Steps between C-alpha positions, in 0.01 A plus 500: 500500500816310577804495277445134409135547400590810299761307302253213450239744371753654262602155373135402452433820306808444284396138435149606399642763263736245342219245466287760325782583258563126444134445421499792255811358333343154462172637365676715241590187299204417276606578144617151400174347622301745287729431203456123541123539504510734199714254302299196607158649419528512119655152495217369718237665279654362181533144633181518711689356795521702820813319616722736300355804675556330838855403406577858397360641825672245722834540321483880528404478866790271581747725316361803686533314831862403440588852388320654800684278747832601345418872478354523853743282696666810649179584687481148643861521616438838665191365676705206631767746616243703695365177649848398613564835665171491687513128581178424309488202265299490181216249558560334162868450574430388857238246389745352251761465775757695300754718678493871423837639402590864441537602138751775416340804339769535232790300364742784588483403868630147435840611371 
């Protein structure tokens, strides 16, 4: 195995590990969705209109999504950093035509 292919394999393994951790981070955000459904259900039963249950579930899901994106953005930045080092572009970023820029790992490095 050449040096270049070994480094590419290491970068691919690191990217897969980071993607797995990113996925676990995103999927760990579900509590607000459950709370929205739990709050909307009694209201929907009392009024006999299912819209309140749907509104509770959708509102909770959106809040979970926003919180997950904020909490897990470090993983996305690290994945982009690995992609930059290995010269691979994220297909979603490439299809949008957006340039990939390195993201510093901590604010201490910017001083």
